[in-house]
C-alpha positions as CSV (number, residue, x, y, z in Angstrom):
1,M,-3.4,76.7,-59.8
2,N,-5.7,79.7,-59.9
3,R,-5.4,82.6,-57.6
4,A,-7.9,85.3,-58.7
5,F,-8.1,88.5,-56.7
6,N,-10.9,91.0,-57.1
7,R,-8.6,93.8,-55.8
8,K,-6.5,96.5,-57.5
9,K,-3.3,94.5,-57.1
10,E,-2.4,91.0,-55.8
11,K,-1.4,91.0,-52.1
12,S,1.8,89.4,-51.0
13,W,1.9,86.4,-48.7
14,M,1.9,87.3,-45.0
15,H,3.8,84.4,-43.4
16,T,7.0,82.5,-43.9
17,P,6.7,79.1,-45.6
18,E,8.2,77.4,-42.5
19,A,5.3,78.8,-40.3
20,L,2.7,77.0,-42.4
21,A,4.7,73.9,-43.3
22,K,6.1,73.0,-39.8
23,H,3.5,74.7,-37.6
24,Y,0.2,76.5,-38.1
25,I,-1.3,80.0,-37.9
26,P,-4.1,80.3,-35.3
27,Y,-7.0,82.7,-35.6
28,N,-10.0,83.2,-33.4
29,A,-13.5,83.7,-34.9
30,K,-17.2,83.2,-34.5
31,F,-18.6,80.3,-36.5
32,L,-21.9,81.1,-38.2
33,G,-22.1,77.6,-39.5
34,N,-22.0,75.9,-42.9
35,T,-24.6,75.2,-45.6
36,E,-24.6,73.2,-48.8
37,V,-24.1,75.2,-52.1
38,E,-24.7,74.1,-55.6
39,A,-21.3,75.2,-57.1
40,P,-17.7,75.0,-55.9
41,K,-17.0,78.7,-56.8
42,G,-18.8,82.0,-57.3
43,T,-19.4,85.3,-55.5
44,E,-23.2,85.0,-55.7
45,V,-23.0,81.4,-54.4
46,V,-21.3,82.6,-51.2
47,K,-23.4,85.7,-50.9
48,D,-26.6,83.5,-50.8
49,A,-24.9,81.2,-48.2
50,V,-23.9,84.2,-46.0
51,R,-27.4,85.7,-46.2
52,K,-28.9,82.3,-45.3
53,L,-26.6,81.7,-42.3
54,K,-26.9,85.3,-41.0
55,F,-30.7,85.0,-41.1
56,Q,-30.5,81.7,-39.1
57,R,-28.2,83.4,-36.6
58,H,-30.5,86.4,-36.1
59,I,-33.3,83.9,-35.2
60,K,-31.1,82.0,-32.8
61,K,-29.8,85.3,-31.3
62,S,-33.3,86.4,-30.7
63,E,-33.9,83.1,-28.8
64,G,-30.9,83.8,-26.6
65,Q,-28.3,81.6,-28.3
66,K,-24.8,83.0,-28.7
67,I,-22.7,82.5,-31.8
68,P,-20.1,79.8,-30.9
69,K,-16.4,80.8,-30.9
70,V,-13.9,78.6,-32.6
71,E,-10.2,78.5,-33.3
72,L,-8.9,78.2,-36.8
73,Q,-5.6,76.4,-37.3
74,I,-4.3,77.0,-40.9
75,S,-1.3,75.0,-42.3
76,I,-0.3,73.2,-45.4
77,Y,-2.4,70.2,-44.2
78,G,-5.7,72.1,-44.1
79,V,-7.9,74.3,-42.1
80,K,-9.0,72.9,-38.8
81,I,-11.9,74.3,-36.9
82,L,-11.6,73.6,-33.1
83,D,-13.3,74.3,-29.9
84,P,-11.0,77.0,-28.3
85,K,-11.3,75.5,-24.8
86,T,-11.3,71.7,-25.3
87,K,-9.3,71.8,-28.6
88,D,-11.7,69.2,-30.0
89,V,-11.6,69.3,-33.8
90,Q,-15.1,70.1,-35.2
91,H,-14.2,70.2,-38.9
92,N,-11.0,69.4,-40.8
93,C,-11.0,70.9,-44.3
94,Q,-8.2,69.7,-46.5
95,L,-6.7,72.3,-48.7
96,H,-7.2,70.5,-52.0
97,R,-10.9,70.4,-51.2
98,I,-11.2,74.1,-50.7
99,S,-12.0,75.8,-54.0
100,F,-13.2,79.3,-53.1
101,C,-12.4,81.9,-50.4
102,A,-13.9,85.4,-50.0
103,D,-13.8,88.1,-47.5
104,D,-15.9,91.2,-46.9
105,K,-14.2,94.4,-48.4
106,T,-16.4,96.7,-46.3
107,D,-16.5,95.6,-42.6
108,K,-13.4,93.4,-42.6
109,R,-15.0,90.8,-40.4
110,I,-17.0,88.3,-42.5
111,F,-15.1,85.7,-44.5
112,T,-16.1,82.4,-46.0
113,F,-14.8,79.4,-48.0
114,I,-16.3,76.6,-50.0
115,C,-15.0,73.1,-49.2
116,K,-16.0,69.7,-50.7
117,D,-17.1,67.3,-47.9
118,S,-15.0,64.2,-47.7
119,E,-17.9,61.9,-47.0
120,S,-20.9,63.2,-48.9
121,N,-18.8,65.0,-51.7
122,K,-21.2,67.9,-51.3
123,H,-19.9,71.5,-51.5
124,L,-20.3,73.2,-48.2
125,C,-19.9,76.9,-47.6
126,Y,-18.4,77.8,-44.2
127,V,-19.0,81.3,-42.8
128,F,-17.1,83.1,-40.0
129,D,-17.1,86.4,-38.2
130,S,-13.6,87.4,-37.3
131,E,-12.4,90.4,-35.4
132,K,-11.5,92.5,-38.5
133,C,-9.1,89.8,-39.7
134,A,-11.1,88.5,-42.7
135,E,-8.7,89.5,-45.4
136,E,-5.6,88.2,-43.5
137,I,-7.3,84.9,-42.9
138,T,-8.3,84.6,-46.6
139,L,-4.7,85.4,-47.7
140,T,-3.3,82.9,-45.2
141,I,-5.5,80.1,-46.6
142,G,-4.3,81.1,-50.1
143,Q,-0.7,80.9,-49.1
144,A,-1.2,77.5,-47.4
145,F,-2.9,76.3,-50.6
146,D,0.0,77.5,-52.7
147,L,2.6,75.8,-50.5
148,A,0.6,72.6,-50.3
149,Y,0.4,72.4,-54.0
150,K,4.1,72.7,-54.4
151,K,4.7,70.1,-51.7
152,F,2.3,67.7,-53.5
153,L,4.3,68.0,-56.7
154,E,7.6,67.5,-54.9
155,S,6.3,64.4,-53.1
156,G,5.1,62.4,-56.1
157,G,2.2,64.3,-57.6
158,K,4.0,64.5,-60.9
159,D,3.7,60.7,-61.2
160,V,-0.1,60.6,-61.0
161,E,-0.6,61.1,-64.7
162,T,2.1,58.5,-65.4
163,R,0.4,56.1,-63.1
164,K,-2.9,56.6,-64.9
165,Q,-1.2,55.8,-68.3
166,I,0.4,52.7,-66.9
167,G,-2.9,51.6,-65.4
168,G,-4.5,52.0,-68.9
169,L,-1.7,49.9,-70.5
170,Q,-2.2,47.2,-67.9
171,K,-5.9,47.1,-68.7
172,R,-5.1,46.8,-72.4
173,I,-2.6,43.9,-71.7
174,Q,-5.3,42.1,-69.8
175,E,-7.7,42.5,-72.7
176,L,-5.1,41.1,-75.1
177,E,-4.5,38.1,-72.8
178,T,-8.2,37.4,-72.8
179,E,-8.4,37.7,-76.6
180,N,-5.3,35.4,-76.9
181,S,-7.0,32.8,-74.7
182,E,-10.1,32.9,-76.9
183,L,-8.1,32.5,-80.1
184,K,-6.3,29.5,-78.6
185,M,-9.6,27.9,-77.8
186,Q,-10.9,28.4,-81.3
187,L,-7.6,27.0,-82.7
188,Q,-7.9,24.0,-80.5
189,N,-11.5,23.4,-81.7
190,L,-10.4,23.6,-85.3
191,E,-7.6,21.1,-84.7
192,E,-10.0,18.7,-83.1
193,Q,-12.4,19.0,-86.0
194,L,-9.6,18.4,-88.5
195,M,-8.4,15.4,-86.6
196,I,-11.9,13.8,-86.7
197,A,-12.2,14.6,-90.4
198,H,-8.9,12.9,-91.2
199,E,-9.4,9.7,-89.0
200,P,-8.9,6.6,-91.2
201,P,-11.8,4.0,-91.4
202,A,-11.8,1.2,-88.9
203,G,-9.3,-1.6,-89.8
204,S,-7.3,0.5,-92.2
205,I,-3.6,1.4,-91.6
206,S,-2.7,5.0,-91.2
207,M,0.3,6.3,-93.2
208,K,1.2,8.8,-90.4
209,P,2.1,7.5,-87.0
210,Q,0.5,10.5,-85.3
211,S,-2.2,13.1,-86.1
212,T,-1.1,16.5,-87.1
213,D,-2.5,20.0,-86.9
214,I,-3.4,22.4,-89.7
215,F,0.3,23.2,-90.1
216,D,1.1,19.5,-90.5
217,M,2.8,19.4,-87.1
218,V,2.2,17.2,-84.1
219,P,-0.1,19.1,-81.8
220,F,1.5,20.1,-78.5
221,S,-0.2,18.7,-75.4
222,P,0.7,20.6,-72.2
223,V,-0.5,17.6,-70.1
224,T,1.9,15.2,-71.7
225,P,5.1,15.1,-69.6
226,L,8.4,15.2,-71.4
227,V,10.5,12.0,-71.0
228,P,14.1,12.9,-69.9
229,M,17.0,11.4,-71.9
230,V,19.7,9.4,-70.1
231,A,23.0,11.2,-70.0
232,S,25.9,9.7,-71.9
233,N,27.8,9.1,-68.7
234,G,25.0,6.9,-67.4
235,C,23.9,9.3,-64.6
236,P,20.2,9.9,-64.4
237,P,19.1,13.4,-65.4
238,P,18.1,15.9,-62.7
239,P,14.4,16.0,-61.9
240,P,12.5,18.5,-64.0
241,T,11.7,21.8,-62.3
242,S,8.2,23.0,-62.2
243,L,6.7,26.4,-61.5
244,P,4.0,26.8,-58.8
245,P,0.6,26.4,-60.4
246,D,-0.6,29.8,-59.0
247,I,1.8,31.9,-61.0
248,R,-0.1,33.4,-64.0
249,K,1.7,34.2,-67.3
250,D,0.7,36.7,-69.9
251,L,0.7,36.2,-73.6
252,F,4.4,36.9,-73.7
253,G,5.2,34.2,-71.2
254,A,5.9,36.7,-68.4
255,E,4.2,37.4,-65.2
256,P,1.3,40.0,-65.6
257,F,2.6,43.6,-65.2
258,D,1.5,45.3,-62.0
259,P,1.8,49.1,-62.1
260,F,1.7,49.4,-58.3
261,T,4.9,47.3,-57.7
262,C,7.2,48.5,-60.5
263,G,9.2,51.2,-58.8
264,A,10.1,53.3,-55.8
265,A,7.7,56.1,-56.8
266,D,4.6,53.8,-57.1
267,F,1.7,53.8,-54.7
268,P,-0.8,51.2,-53.5
269,P,-4.3,51.5,-54.9
270,D,-5.8,53.3,-51.8
271,I,-3.1,55.9,-51.8
272,Q,-3.4,56.2,-55.6
273,S,-7.0,57.2,-55.3
274,Q,-6.2,59.8,-52.8
275,L,-3.5,61.2,-55.1
276,D,-6.0,61.3,-57.9
277,E,-8.4,63.3,-55.8
278,M,-5.7,65.7,-54.6
279,Q,-4.5,66.3,-58.2
280,E,-8.1,67.0,-59.2
281,G,-8.6,69.5,-56.4
282,F,-5.3,71.3,-57.0
283,K,-6.0,71.4,-60.7
284,M,-9.3,73.2,-60.0
285,G,-7.3,75.8,-58.0
286,L,-8.3,78.2,-55.3
287,T,-10.0,81.5,-56.1
288,L,-9.6,84.3,-53.6
289,E,-11.9,87.3,-53.8
290,G,-12.9,90.4,-51.9
291,T,-16.6,91.1,-52.1
292,V,-19.5,92.8,-50.1
293,F,-21.6,90.6,-47.9
294,S,-23.5,93.4,-46.0
295,L,-26.3,93.7,-48.3
296,D,-28.7,95.7,-46.1
297,P,-28.6,97.5,-42.7
298,L,-29.9,94.4,-40.9
299,D,-26.9,92.5,-42.1
300,S,-24.4,95.0,-40.5
301,R,-24.1,92.8,-37.4
302,C,-24.7,89.1,-36.9
């Protein structure tokens, strides 16, 4: 995980782990909006997004529109953006999708973060105007990310790479089974050709009671049932047991290996894909920076 701070020294976390793991930390802010950006990280990327959204808000403000107020709820499960009155969730940003956070070092109000959208997979930059709590909110998101990453590892994230390796082995086994089936077909064709080539002329007597394969053995026919022998005590033998026809066998005579049903720490495919995504996001890490967003006098207030 990456925690980069453009400050003289790294700040310590502000909340207890229990506050973010069992509850959430609320903050009030004004929501300037979000806009698509081309990269998941970068100071210049967020500066351009802040400049764009501030300009849009200046226009809307001149038309009499107010900047909407929102409530931020930060926990190890993500950053929720809610309507402060109705508590309706407007956006739910999962922490492993947040890759960059930055706050304004000069006016202490503007902060922003970049989050990968869950539906479009586009990187969106969210910009807020807080009441001089920008640095605290940024650090709180960083702490929540740190705790979420540790919880992810404790709850099975360490098994993700193992699951990928097992999945690769399963794919290789399936390829070998296919190759084995093709070789069996070729062998069967060769045996049939040899049988035709060694058939005696019509009316002649064959020295061998049965045709043999290339190894001089009687070919095995899976469709020919075995005839049970009568026991010495005169009792008929028990009926032969047969496996259900729908059970597939691999080239070793065993049922095909399924990596999603082989242990207590395994996951179904849909959960596995989510774990893969979480691992990718946590591996990218979260960068926290302090920068300057007020680039000119007109930017001093939204």
